[in-house]
N, C-alpha and C positions, 0 to 999 in steps of 0.2 A: 408490451413490450418497448422499451425505452428507444431512441432515436440516437445514434451513436454521437457524440460528440468529439472537439479536437479536445487535444488537451496540449500544455506547453508546447507551443508552434514552431518546434524547431527540429531541424532535421540533424539524424546524427552519421557515423563516419559507417562508409559500405550500405549507405541509402536505408538504413533503420527509420525510418521515421513515426510517430506516434499517430494513430486513427481512431482514439481510445474509445472503450467502452465502460460502462461499472456492469455487477455483478451482483445486485442486490434487490429486493422489493422491500420497501419498507414503509414508515409511518410517521414519520418529524416530528413530536410534541413542542414545547413550548421550550425556552431557552434552558428552565430549570428540573425540562423532565428526566427524569433517573433510568426510564424503559423505552425502548423502543422493540416494535416487533418484526423479527426477520423472517426475510423465507428462507427454505434452504434452494441454495442452487444448483444447478444442474448444465452442465453443455457448454456452449461459449459465451466468457462474460457479456450480460446484458443489462438492460438497467429501466427500471421504472423509481420515480423519484415524485414523491407526495408532501410537497412544502406546505408548512403550517400556517392557516390562514392568520392567526396570530403575528406572524413573524415572518412574513413573505422576500424580504429583504436583507438577507445575511448579516447585514455589516451591522456593529452593536448598536442598542440606545444609548446614549449619553447618562453615565453616572450607574448604569447596572448590568447593559448589554454585556454577552459574552465574548470575547475574541475567540472564535473558533477557528481549530485548524483544517486543511482542505488535502488531502492525500490523494497526491497524487503518483501513477506508474511514469518513470521514461521506458521504451523498448528494451528490451535486453540486448546487453551489450557484451564482444568477448565470446562468443558461440565456439563449443571446440565439443567434438565427440571425441569420448574415447572408451578404450573395451576393459571391462574388467569381467573378471570368470568368464570370460565368451558373448556378454550383451552389452549392447551400446549404450552409453549414455548420452545423453546430451547435455550440454554443462554451458553456464550463461551468468553473466553478472548482473543480478538485478537491482534496480534504483527505485527507493519509495522517497518522492517530494513533498515540501509541505508547501503550498504557497498560497497557506492562508494566510489569515489575518492575527491566530495565536498560536501557542506552539502545540504540538502535538505530544501528550506528555501522559507515562505512566506510570505507577506508584505501587511495587510490590509491597500491599500494605498487611496483606493476609487480614482483611477483614470478614469477609466472608469463606465460607468451606469449600477447599478443592480437593480432588482427589489426589492419593499419595502424590507424593514427587513436584507437587506444584502449588505454586502459591498464590492467592487470588490478586487482583488487578484492579485499581482505579485509575479512570480518567480524568486528569489535576484540568479543568477550563480555569482561564484567567477573566476577571473582569474588568472592563474599560473603562478604569478609575477617574478620567480626566474628558473621558466621551469624543476621543481625538481619533476613532477607527485605527489605532494602530497600537502593537504591543510594545512596553517599554520595559525593561525589565525594573527598572528602579523604581516605577509607579504605579505600574500596576498589577500589586502584590496582593490582592484578596482573589480567593480560589473559590470555586465548585468543585468537589468528585462525585462521579457516578461511578457506577459496577460497570468492570469490562474486562470480566472473565477471567483466566486463572495463564499463571503466567509457568513456563516449563522449566526443571532446570535438567540440562544439557549436562552431563557426565564431560569433567575435566575444564568447563568453561569457568565457572567460579562466579557465574551472575546469572539471573532467569532472563528468559528469551518471552515474547511477548507472541502467547499461542495465535495459530489463525492471521498473522502480520502479512501475509500474501499465499497466492494460489498460483500454480501455474499449469497453464494447459496447453496441450498441441494439436492443433484441428487442420484437417484441410481445405484448402481455399474456399469460401462459401458455404462450408457445413459449419454446423451447429455440434455436430457430433464428435466426442472427444476421441481423439488416438491414444493421448499419453497424458496424464495427470498427475499434479502431484496438491493435496487439495488443502493442505496445512502445512504451513512453511511458519517457523516462527525466526522472530528477529531480537536481536539485543539493539533498541534505538537509539541513534546519535547522527550528528552533525559533521558529515563526508566533503558534501560537496555543493558548492552556491549554483543556485536555479533560479529561473524567472519566479517571481510573486507580490502579492499584492502589496505586502509591506515597503516600502518607501518613506526613507532609507531601512534597510533589510537590520535586523537586531545583528549583532554579532554573534559569533561560532559561539556554542553555549555547552552543548551535551556532548561528551567525552566517552572515557571507556567505562564500559557498563560494570559496578560491584554488586554485593549480594543486596544492599542496601539502600542503594540509591538509585534516585527518580530517572528514567529515559525518556527521553525525547527528540523531537526534530526542529529545530527552531525555523519560522517562518523565513523562507526563504533559501531552505538548505534541503539536502537530501541525504538519505542513509544509502550506501554503495556495500554491496554483499557482494567479492569479485565471486568469479567462479570459479576458483580453486576449495573455495569451502564447503561444509556438511551441506548437505540438502538442497543446492545450489545446481539442480538438473531435475533431469526426464530420461524415466526409463523406456527406451524405446521398444516396442514391441519387435520382437525377433522376426515376424512377416513384412515389416513396413518395406513398404514399397519404395525406390528412389524417385523423388519428385519434390514439387514444393508445399512445405507445411508452413502454419501460422504459428509461431510461439508468442502466447499470451503470459502476459505479469499484471496479476491484479491486487491492489491492497485493501486489506483489513476485507476480506472475503465474507466472512461473516455478518457485518454490520455494525461493531461491538463499538466502534469509536465514532463520536459527535461531531458532525464538520459542517463547513458553509455547504458543500454541494455533494452530494451520493451517485453525481450520473459522470465521474472523472474519474474513477480512480483506475481505468486498465489501460493497458497499453498493449500494440503487437508489432512482433517484428516478420516479416515475411523471408523463409530462408529456400534454399534448396538442399536437401540432403540427398549425397549419393554416396552411397555405402561409410567409410568412416572417417569422409569429409562432409562440411558443411561450410555453405556460402551466401551470402546475400541475393535476394530475389525482389524483383520489383514489386516496391512498397504497397502499388496498388492493388497487387492480387489478395491480398489481405484487406481490403478496406470494407467500409460497409456503407 
């Protein structure tokens, strides 16, 4: 089991802070690897990272290194409980940031078969043409594509969503047992909010509204924000859930479909006090690791 590592060391309103861990066990190959072994997830997000002996340093090698992204979650925001047909839903805003060296970019290219109503996606990785260790859209134009699962066609959205972009889990403090879970939440990637990143200076905002045929992505130093009012931005609370303190986990790329610089910092957690149909921030260290 991995050790919890801090991510995007910032405290947010209401006392919600990052104490993040990631949730996958995998083996990373070389920069040009097109496959990775992915472990099935269970329980609270935890992590094991097995770095490649050929590329222990995630920074690109001059002339041919890949400018990998680094997906990181920020703690859930805007938490609220709603009643739907007498059942409680814990709604929240989910934020997935890219703090890496290159964009996280997916292309709905249809190159491999997917189930009906879905479309194959490739992850697009950019090479560092001049070896300066930073992404420049006008300079770093050579790319490598690798399979990244299937994208979903959400009715009424008129665009594809990257499947398993996030996973949401509710646990009790100190427990690995899920109280509630949303295993796979799909996103349309785009740039919504500036965040801390290795990129200096950060590239400008680039990925906007999604369409059927355009690539989707998050630029280094930006984050994709999914407001609590949108579909799937909730956890269904068990009818017998007792009032008390709980941990709300937000985990990016839970199936490990995307190649990144660091696979151990994809998740963040918020500690909350649930009382009937009310929710409030709780002491962050109650959900620490």
